[in-house]
C-alpha positions in Angstrom: -53.8 -29.3 -66.8 -57.5 -28.8 -66.2 -58.4 -28.5 -62.5 -61.0 -31.1 -62.8 -58.5 -33.7 -64.1 -56.0 -33.0 -61.5 -58.5 -33.2 -58.7 -59.5 -36.6 -59.9 -56.0 -37.8 -60.1 -55.3 -36.5 -56.5 -58.4 -38.3 -55.1 -57.4 -41.5 -56.8 -53.9 -41.2 -55.3 -55.2 -40.4 -51.8 -57.5 -43.5 -51.9 -54.8 -45.7 -53.4 -52.5 -45.1 -50.3 -55.3 -46.1 -47.9 -57.0 -42.9 -47.0 -60.9 -42.5 -47.1 -60.5 -39.0 -48.6 -64.2 -38.3 -48.5 -63.7 -34.9 -46.8 -60.9 -34.0 -49.3 -63.1 -35.2 -52.3 -65.9 -33.0 -51.0 -64.1 -29.9 -50.5 -62.0 -30.2 -53.6 -65.2 -30.8 -55.7 -66.7 -27.6 -54.1 -63.4 -25.8 -55.1 -63.6 -26.9 -58.6 -67.2 -25.8 -58.9 -66.3 -22.4 -57.4 -63.2 -21.8 -59.6 -64.6 -23.6 -62.7 -63.6 -27.1 -63.3 -62.3 -26.2 -66.9 -59.9 -23.7 -65.5 -56.2 -24.5 -65.9 -54.4 -25.3 -62.6 -51.8 -22.5 -63.6 -54.5 -19.9 -64.0 -56.0 -20.0 -60.6 -54.8 -17.0 -58.5 -54.2 -16.6 -54.8 -57.1 -14.1 -54.7 -59.5 -16.7 -56.0 -58.3 -19.2 -53.4 -58.6 -16.6 -50.7 -62.3 -15.9 -51.9 -63.1 -19.6 -51.7 -61.5 -20.0 -48.2 -63.4 -17.1 -46.7 -66.8 -17.3 -48.5 -69.4 -15.1 -47.1 -68.9 -16.0 -43.5 -66.5 -15.2 -40.6 -63.4 -17.4 -40.1 -64.4 -20.7 -38.6 -62.7 -24.0 -38.3 -64.0 -24.8 -41.7 -61.6 -22.4 -43.0 -58.7 -24.2 -41.7 -60.0 -27.6 -43.1 -60.4 -26.1 -46.4 -57.0 -24.6 -46.3 -55.4 -27.9 -45.2 -57.1 -29.6 -48.1 -56.0 -27.2 -50.7 -52.4 -27.1 -49.2 -52.2 -30.8 -49.7 -53.7 -30.7 -53.1 -51.2 -28.1 -54.3 -48.2 -29.8 -52.7 -49.2 -32.9 -54.7 -49.4 -30.9 -57.9 -46.0 -29.3 -57.3 -44.4 -32.7 -56.5 -45.5 -34.1 -59.8 -44.5 -31.1 -61.8 -47.9 -29.7 -62.8 -47.2 -26.3 -61.2 -44.0 -24.5 -59.8 -45.5 -22.8 -56.7 -48.6 -22.9 -54.6 -51.1 -19.9 -54.6 -52.5 -21.2 -51.2 -51.9 -18.4 -48.6 -49.2 -19.0 -46.1 -50.4 -16.4 -43.6 -53.2 -17.7 -41.6 -56.0 -15.9 -39.7 -56.4 -16.3 -36.0 -58.1 -19.5 -35.1 -61.8 -19.1 -33.6 -62.5 -20.0 -30.0 -62.2 -23.7 -29.4 -65.5 -25.5 -29.8 -66.8 -26.9 -26.6 -68.9 -30.1 -27.0 -72.3 -30.3 -25.1 -72.5 -32.8 -22.3 -76.1 -33.9 -21.8 -77.3 -34.3 -18.2 -79.0 -37.6 -17.4 -82.2 -35.7 -17.0 -81.8 -34.2 -20.5 -81.1 -37.7 -21.9 -84.3 -39.0 -20.3 -86.2 -36.2 -22.0 -84.6 -36.9 -25.3 -85.3 -40.6 -25.2 -88.8 -40.0 -24.2 -89.5 -37.5 -27.1 -87.7 -39.7 -29.6 -90.7 -42.2 -29.2 -93.3 -39.5 -30.0 -91.6 -36.8 -32.0 -93.5 -37.3 -35.3 -96.3 -35.1 -36.3 -97.1 -37.1 -39.3 -96.3 -40.5 -40.9 -92.7 -40.9 -41.9 -90.5 -43.6 -43.4 -88.1 -43.1 -40.3 -90.3 -44.4 -37.5 -89.9 -43.2 -34.0 -88.8 -46.5 -32.4 -85.9 -46.8 -34.8 -84.7 -43.3 -33.8 -85.2 -44.1 -30.2 -83.2 -47.4 -30.5 -80.5 -45.6 -32.4 -80.0 -42.8 -29.8 -79.8 -45.5 -27.1 -77.1 -47.4 -29.0 -75.2 -44.2 -29.7 -75.1 -43.2 -25.9 -74.7 -46.7 -24.7 -71.7 -47.4 -26.8 -70.2 -44.1 -27.7 -70.1 -45.1 -31.4 -69.8 -42.5 -34.1 -73.1 -41.8 -35.9 -71.4 -42.9 -39.1 -70.5 -46.2 -37.7 -73.8 -46.9 -36.3 -75.5 -46.1 -39.5 -73.2 -48.4 -41.4 -74.0 -51.4 -39.3 -75.6 -54.5 -41.0 -77.7 -57.2 -39.5 -74.6 -59.4 -39.4 -72.6 -56.8 -37.4 -74.8 -57.1 -34.4 -74.2 -60.5 -32.5 -77.1 -60.8 -29.9 -75.8 -64.0 -28.5 -72.3 -62.7 -27.8 -73.6 -59.3 -27.1 -71.1 -57.6 -29.2 -71.2 -55.2 -32.1 -68.6 -55.3 -34.9 -67.6 -52.0 -36.4 -66.0 -52.5 -39.9 -63.7 -49.9 -41.3 -64.5 -47.1 -38.9 -62.5 -43.9 -38.9 -59.1 -44.2 -40.7 -60.3 -47.7 -41.8 -60.0 -49.2 -38.2 -62.2 -52.0 -37.3 -63.1 -53.0 -33.7 -65.4 -55.0 -31.5 -67.8 -53.2 -29.1 -69.3 -55.5 -26.3 -72.4 -54.2 -24.6 -74.0 -54.9 -21.2 -77.4 -56.3 -20.2 -79.4 -52.9 -20.3 -78.3 -52.1 -23.8 -78.8 -55.8 -24.8 -82.4 -55.5 -23.8 -82.8 -52.5 -26.0 -81.1 -53.9 -29.0 -83.1 -57.2 -28.6 -86.3 -55.3 -28.5 -85.3 -53.2 -31.6 -84.5 -56.5 -33.5 -87.8 -58.0 -32.6 -89.7 -54.8 -33.6 -87.7 -54.7 -36.8 -88.6 -58.2 -37.7 -92.3 -57.2 -37.7 -91.6 -54.5 -40.4 -91.2 -54.9 -44.0 -87.4 -54.3 -43.8 -84.8 -56.7 -45.4 -83.8 -59.2 -42.9 -80.8 -60.8 -44.6 -77.3 -60.4 -43.0 -76.1 -57.6 -45.4 -79.2 -55.5 -44.8 -78.8 -52.2 -43.0 -79.3 -52.5 -39.3 -80.9 -49.1 -39.1 -82.9 -49.2 -42.3 -83.5 -46.1 -44.6 -85.0 -46.3 -48.0 -84.3 -48.6 -51.0 -82.2 -51.0 -49.1 -79.9 -48.2 -48.0 -78.8 -47.2 -44.4 -80.6 -44.4 -42.6 -79.5 -41.2 -44.1 -77.2 -39.0 -41.9 -78.7 -35.7 -42.7 -82.2 -37.0 -42.1 -81.1 -38.4 -38.7 -79.4 -35.1 -37.7 -82.5 -33.1 -38.7 -84.7 -35.4 -36.7 -82.4 -35.1 -33.6 -82.5 -31.4 -33.8 -86.3 -31.5 -33.8 -86.3 -33.8 -30.8 -83.9 -31.6 -28.8 -86.4 -28.6 -29.7 -89.3 -30.5 -28.4 -87.6 -31.7 -25.3 -86.3 -28.1 -24.6 -82.7 -29.2 -24.6 -80.5 -26.3 -25.7 -77.2 -24.6 -25.0 -77.2 -21.7 -22.4 -73.4 -21.2 -22.3 -73.1 -19.1 -25.4 -71.7 -21.9 -27.4 -71.6 -21.6 -31.2 -73.7 -24.8 -31.9 -76.8 -26.3 -30.3 -76.4 -29.7 -28.9 -75.5 -32.2 -31.6 -75.9 -35.9 -32.3 -72.1 -36.4 -32.0 -72.3 -35.0 -28.5 -73.8 -38.2 -27.3 -70.4 -39.7 -27.9 -68.7 -37.0 -25.8 -71.4 -37.6 -23.1 -70.7 -41.3 -23.2 -67.0 -40.6 -22.4 -67.6 -38.2 -19.6 -70.4 -40.2 -17.9 -68.1 -43.3 -18.0 -65.3 -41.4 -16.4 -67.6 -40.0 -13.7 -69.0 -43.6 -13.1 -65.4 -44.9 -12.5 -64.6 -42.0 -10.1 -67.8 -42.7 -8.1 -66.9 -46.4 -7.9 -63.4 -45.6 -6.8 -62.0 -47.5 -10.0 -58.4 -47.1 -11.2 -59.1 -44.4 -13.8 -55.5 -44.3 -15.1 -55.5 -47.9 -15.7 -59.0 -47.9 -17.3 -58.5 -44.9 -19.6 -56.5 -47.0 -22.3 -59.5 -49.4 -22.4 -61.9 -46.6 -23.0 -59.6 -45.2 -25.8 -59.7 -48.7 -27.4 -63.4 -49.1 -26.9 -64.0 -45.6 -28.6 -61.8 -46.7 -31.6 -58.8 -44.5 -30.8 -55.2 -45.4 -31.3 -53.9 -42.9 -28.5 -55.1 -41.3 -25.3 -54.7 -37.8 -26.8 -57.6 -38.6 -29.2 -59.7 -39.8 -26.3 -58.9 -36.7 -24.2 -60.8 -34.6 -26.8 -63.9 -36.2 -25.5 -63.3 -35.7 -21.9 -64.9 -32.2 -21.4 -64.6 -31.0 -17.8 -68.1 -30.7 -16.4 -69.3 -29.8 -12.9 -70.0 -33.5 -12.0 -66.6 -34.6 -13.4 -64.8 -31.8 -11.5 -66.5 -32.7 -8.3 -65.5 -36.4 -8.5 -62.0 -35.5 -9.5 -61.8 -33.2 -6.6 -63.0 -35.9 -4.2 -60.1 -38.3 -5.5 -57.6 -35.4 -5.0 -58.8 -34.7 -1.5 -58.4 -38.4 -0.5 -54.9 -38.4 -2.0 -54.0 -35.0 -0.1 -55.2 -36.6 3.2 -52.7 -39.3 2.7 -54.9 -42.1 1.3 -52.2 -43.0 -1.4 -53.7 -46.5 -1.8 -56.9 -45.1 -3.2 -57.0 -45.8 -7.0 
């Protein structure tokens, strides 16, 4: 069977069982382009797959993502009798050093938000106030950037102060209530938005791009990178990546935990609520976002010191 045909069958199968499969589709199409879509599935060698996995770069987490996608694809092909064995390598390289998210300080966030209002050097269809509002929403709610860009006007209820995320990661939907400060930001953005020539109907994109489509993810990421450069926000810890847009979500989680510690809240009781708020189904998924920082370590140390002194009633 032709590789292209089998890839299409696999993608249809994956989506039929309820998976988004967008990542699988992207990597499999890249694999088809690399190998040749007209190649027969039987003729693809393990050497060719290894060449695709490694590319021209060192081993990164992307290697393991592509390996997992191909492994699942070939297991599907074997299970349906298209091939007898998988050419995907079974011996894996050593995983690279674990990626450490960047946690923005409050001073860095202030710089970023300030620059977001004035970052443009020339006229652009992506106006500064929209980016400024988007960044505040991301930090204030801990939403994923994809979730925020998928919002429609109907998803943001100003009266109830709640955002509805429809079919987020793994097709999970949830409600995100927001407080007075963020409510003021969102209300100001909606008023500003009404003065622009943007569609105002309920199905219109909340963060508007072009041609009635949501603001583009790649465009937003490039704008954020420029904002960070102007604001002078960059890593100094030798990390592999400069501060990312997604790190606003990590920062939201860490700052929320610090706030609870500072207010002597019952963190153990509140963690499941944070997990639900962020759209996770288990605490282990949320723990990925709780990067240890100096401030967090300091507050946790205070709590342990109180416990060690015998204040067992402290939450």
